[in-house]
N, C-alpha and C positions, 0 to 999 in steps of 0.2 A: 573301728576308727573311723574308717571312710563312710560307713552307713550312718554314724552319728552326726557327721559333718553334713550329709546330705539332708538328714532328717531336719536340722537347724535350718539349713537354706529354704527347704521347703516351706517350714513353718514362718518364715520371714518374706514370703512371696509378696506381701502386700507393698514391700518397698520397691517393686520392679520399675515404677515410673519415677523414681526420685532422682535419678541424674542419668548421665550420658557417658559412654566412653570418650576417653581425652583425645583420641585421634582417629582419622577416617570417617567412618558411617556408624551412626546410631540409628537402628531400624526397629522402631516400634510401631510398625504399620498395623492398622491404619490411622492410629492416634497422630503419631510424628515420626518423620525420617529426617535425620539431621545430616548435613555434610559439612565437615570441619577441614580447617587448615592444619598443616603439620604441627603449629603451635597450640592446636586445639580450639582455637577460637571458631565460631559458627559462621561458615561462609553462606550456606542456604538451608532452607529447610521446609517441608511441605507437611500438611496435616489433613486427614480426612480424604485421602487419595489426592485427587487433583483440586480440591475446593479451597485449600488454604496453603497459601505459599509465600516465602521471602527469599529473593535471590537477587544476584547483580543483574544490572540491567546491559545490554550490549552497547548502549549509547553512553554509559557511565552512570553512576549513582546506583540505585537499587529500584527494584520493583516488586510490590508485595499487594496481598489482597484476599478477597474471598470470592473466588470465582463462581458464576458470572457477576455477581451481584456487584461487587466493588473491587477496583484495581487501582493502583496508585503507583506513579512512577516519580522518584526524587532525584535532585541533583546530588553529586558527591558532598555537597554542603548540607543535606538533609532538606533543603526546601523543596516543595512540591513543584514538579514538572508538568504533570498531568495527571488527572483522575477521571474513571469512567465508572458508570453504574449501568449495567445491563446493556453495554455497548452493542450496537450504536445508538441506543436509545439516548444516552447523556455522557457529554464528555466535558472536562473543564481543562483549560491549559493555560499556561503562563508564558509571556515573551518580554523577558527583560522587565520593563516598567509597566507592562501592561497584562491583561489577562482576556480570555474569552471561555464563554461556555454556550452549549447548544443542547436543545431537545430535539433530536431526529431531524436536524437542520431545518426545522420548521420554526422554533423558538429560539433567538439567538441573541447574545449580548456580548458587546466588546466594551471595554473600559480601561482607562489607566488606573494603575494601583495608587493606594493612598492618596495624598492631597495633592497629585500633579494637576496644574491649572489646565482648564480646557483650551484648546486652540484649534483652528482649522487645519494645521498641519499634524498634530498629534491625534485629534479625533478622541476626546477624553471618554465619550459615551456614545452607545448605540445599542438600540433594542428593537428587535422585529419580531413579529408573529406572522409568519407567512400564511396566506397573501392578505392578511387583514390589517395588521398594524404596523408602521415604520416610524422610527423615532431616531434622531441624532442630535446631540449637545456638543458643539464645538466652541461655545463661549462667545459666538458672533451670531445675533438675530438673523443676519442674512443667509447663514448656511446651516442654522440649526432648524429643526422641524419636528412636528408631530403629526401623522397622517393616518387616516383610517380609511380602508378600502371596503365598500365602494361610496361612502358619504362624501368625503372631502379631504384633500391633502396634496402637498407638494413635497416631493424627494429630490435628491441631487446625486448625480453619479450613480445611477442606478440602471441597469439592464441596457447599457451602452449609450445612454442619454444623459446629457449634462443636466437637465432638469425635467421632471415629470409632474405635471398638475391635473387634477380631476376633480369634478363635482358629480355625484350622483353616476358614477361609472356604471356603463358605457355612454351615458347620455351627453357627457361633456369631457373631453380629454385633450391636454395640450402638451406638446414635447418641444424640447429646444436641443438641437444638435448642431453644434459648430455655427451657432448664429442664425440658423434657420429654424423658425417658429411654426409648428404646424398645429392646427386645431382641428379636432374630430368632433362632428355633432350629428349622430353619435358616432363613436368608434365602433368599426373601421370603415363605416359607409361614407360619409359625407366628410371631405377633407379639404382644407386650403392651407396654403403654405405662404409666408411672408419673410421678410428680413434677408439673410445671406442667399435664400433660395426662394422661388415663387412657384406656385402651382395650385390645381385644383382637381378632385378625383370624386366621382361617384362610383364607388366600388360595388360590384365587380364590372360595371358598364364600361367606364373609361377613366382614365387618369392622365396628369401630366405634371411634371416638375423640372424646373431648371434651376441650376445653379451655376451663374456665369463664370466661365472658365474652368468648370468641372464636369457637367453633365447636362445632358437633356433627355429625359425619360418620358415614354408615352407608352400606355396600353390600351387595349380594346378588349372587352371580354375577358378579363384575366382569368386564368393564365394562358389563354390562347394565342392572342396576338400582342407583339410589342415591337418597339422601334426606339432604340436608345442610342445616343451618341455620347462618349465619353472621351474627354479631353486628355491629352497626355500630361503627365505629372509634372510639378516644377522642375524637376531634375532633368527632363527631356531636352534634347537638343532643339534649337529653333527651327521651325519649319516641319516639326515632326506632326504627321496626320494624326487625326482622331480616329478612335475605335468605333466601328458601327457594330451594333447587335440588333438583328431583326429575326423575328419568329412568327409562323403561321402554323400554329400546331394543328394536327400532327403531321403536317406535310413538310415543313421546313423550318429549321432554324440555324442561324449562322452568326459568327463573330468574326469580323476582318479588321485588322489594325496593323500598326507597324511592327508589332512583335510576332504576327502570323495570322493564319486563318484557322477556323474551327467550324465545319459545317456538317448537318444531320439532316437526312432526308428519310421521312416516314418513320421516325424514331429510332429504327434499327440499323440503319446504314449511314456511313459517313466518313470523313476524313479530318486530320488535324495536321497542319503545316506550321511549326513554331520556329521561328527565326532567333529569338531571344528568350532568355539568357543563354540558350543553347539550342542548336539546330536539332529537329526532331520531327520525323514524318510518321503518320499512324493511320491505317485503314481500317475500318469496322464493317464487318458483314453479319448480319443478324446479331447485333450487338445485345447482350454482352457475351455471346459465345464465341465468336471469332474476331479476333483482334490482333492485327500485325503492325508492329512499330519498331523503328530503329532511329537512332540520333546519337549525338555525342553526349556519352556517359549514361544513356538510357535506353533500353529495349524492352518490348513486349510481344510474346508469342503466345497466344491463347486459343486453344481449341477446346472451350469448355463444354461440358464440365470435366473432360478426360484429362486434359494436361494444360498447364499454364506455366510459362517462364518469363520472369520479367526482372530488370534491374534498374531501380530506381534511386537515385542519390546515394548510390554505393551499396543498396540492399539488394542481394541476389536472393530471388524467392522462386520458388518452384512448388506448383500444386499437382497433385496426382488424384484424379477422381473426387475433385472438389465436392464436399469439404473434408474429405477423409484423410488425407495425407498432405503435408506441408514441410517443406525444408527452407530455412532461412539462414544466409550467410552474410555477415557484414564485418567491418574492421572498426573497432572502437580504440582509438588511440594506437598503442601497440599490441593490442589483442586482437586476435581473429575469434570470431564468434560464429557457432554453428549449431543451429537449433531445428528439431525435428518434432512435429505436432502430429498426433492422430486424432481426428475429430476435435480439433481446437484445444481442449484442455484435459480429455480423456487421458492421454498420454502425451508427456514431452519429455525431451531430452536435450540439454544444452551444454555444449563444450566450449571451453576457452582456451586457446593457444597462444602462448607468449612468442610474438615475432621478432622481439629483441633476443629471446633465448629459445630457439626452435626445439632444442634438445629437452628442455624441460617438460615435466610430465603435464597433461592438461587437467584444468580445473573441469568439474563436471557436475550437473544437477540432473536428477531423473525423477519423474512423477508419474504415478499410476493411480488414476482417481479411481474409488477413495481407499485405495488398499495401501499405498506406499509411496515413501518418498526419501530420496537419498540425494546427499551432498558431498563432494570430494573437493576440496582446494587444490588438490595435486601437490601440496606440501606437507602431506601427512594428517591433515585434518579431515575427518569424515563424520558424518551423521546419517542415520537411518531412522526412519519412524513408521510404524504400521499401527494402527490405519492412520490415514491422513487425507480427510475429505476437503480440507481448506488450503492446503499449501500452495496448489496450483493458482487458484484465483486470489488468494489473499497474502501471497509470499511477501509482498512489500508492505503490508499493514500490520504493524507491530501490535496496535491495540485489539485487532480481531484475532491474532495469533496468540496473544496472551489471555485473552479472555474464554477463547472457545477450544483453539486446537488440543490443549492438553486433556479435555474430556474423553477425545478419541484415540489418543496416544497409547494403545495397549502395549506396545513395546517399542524402547528406545536405545538406540546403540550410538555412542560418541566416543570418537577417538581424537583426543586433542593433539596428540603428536604419537608418531611410532612408539609403541611400548606403553602408552598411557590411554587406557581404554576403560569405559563404563558402560553397563548396560542396565535396563531396568524392564520388568514385566509388571504388568496391572498397577501402574501407578506407584512404583518402588516397593509392590509386595515381595518381588523377588529381585535382587540386585547383584551386580557382580562388577568388580573393579580390579584394575591390574595397573600398577605403576613400577615400571622398569627402574626409573631414575631413583625411586625410594626404596626398591627392592621389596614391594609390599603388594599383596593380593587381598581382596575380600570377597566373601559370598555371604549373602544374608537372606534367610527365608523368613521375611517378617521378623517378629521377635521370637519365633521358634527356635530357630537355629542360626548360627553363624560360624564361619571359619575365616580367621585372620592369620595370615602368613606375612612376617616381616623380618628385618634384620635382627630384632630382639627375640624372634622365635615364633612358635605357633600357638594359637588359642583357638579352642572349640568351646561354644557356649550355648546355653538353652535359656530361653526366657529373657532375651536381651542382656544378659550377664548376671542372672540369679544364680546359675550354677554352670560349671564346665571345668574343663581341664586345659592346662597350658603348660608349655615346655619351653624354656629359655633356651637361646643358642648354646650350644655346648653342653646342656644338661643331658643326663643318661635316662631320665625318667620324667613322667607327667605328675603335675601337682594340681589336685583339686582345689577350686576356689568357689566362692559364694558372693553375692552382694558387692560386686566391684563397681561402684557407680560414682566415679569423681564428678563433681559439679561441672557443668558446661561452662564455657566462656562467652563474652559477649559477641554479637554479630560483628564481623569485620566490614569495613567499607570496601566497595568494589574498585575504589580508587587506590588501593594499597599496594 
């Protein structure tokens, strides 16, 4: 009897991909691996290993695509938040009533959505092809432009200038910055300035520029000799003296003003005496190898490259045999941070300790390039990944991590809470899950073999449900089944 049922099941093996189990995981690797909520609705799925995927986004909404060709992030409403193509080659992003797209940060467009009228405040449209073409449409002729480099053009609010104008660059260039209009014929050799500042220069032989009440700058044989006078800012007390900056390189350079002095001799020797905003004294011998400094909230003790210890703005940093080992400690709000690096990014470990609750377990991140990355939030959430070549350099870049990291993640371990654990090998070819809250555990070796234990009993299956045995809770024996493929449910929103 059992043999005949097995024969029927094998004869109907063409139905193996017609459906999925109603709860937990359905593993038809490498075609499709599906993760379902307790109600049977699809939470996430992957196909063809790491290539095709659809899953909740940590920022809300969902993220799906065909790595690395195309990846799309959506808001909980379903509207597109961002799309990428072969990132970082191309991306498209939305910001409320506006959007932007970029091709490798060289061809860029920013525009308002729909029929939003152009205005200087909202900047309805801009399009750039760096460094050849620049355009902006604000609806006002005085602030809109279309410019081509090197032929001719005028642009506004670019590269720190209020206005840039050129004709046959570099033969003629004119800049406007805070009312000072500077003309180069050609750039950067011959320069004249008028308006809020006046000056003249024949670079690199000599140059002179004065802005009344702000500065008087002079140089000869740039960058060897300079003599500058910088007036105190508008918030300075009456009678505050100006700051003098003098240099005759490589013999001497110095800056003396109301906030302190900084002098250097023969490039490698010097001292700093700072009075404001906090007192600090520093002496340099064979800079940058030997530096000794101390002051209010700041200290430096460097015997490079063997040992360096510094405290700057609350950041305590120690180097051993630079650039091999570095330890950095600082306070961020009510959290104490402690980070150790070996040769910058090859190995680093960062711990976070709560100052409000010292007895709490620390959160921790560990990274060993390119083999291993691990994360523990100290409250029961843990993640481990092998291999992991990008987590150290791109830990905060969600686009790069979604497009490229999964290709190298041969093994992943995820503990969402104590007793709530999942692991996968070779892009879900082998998976294991355990949920203490649901009293359920699963093991899947692709579609070949799976074991599921839960409150309702145990289930052993071959071929993703083509044939197997199951025993209900309290049953005294096993029951043969075949072709149990209930239809799958719709994908659930990550906002549920």
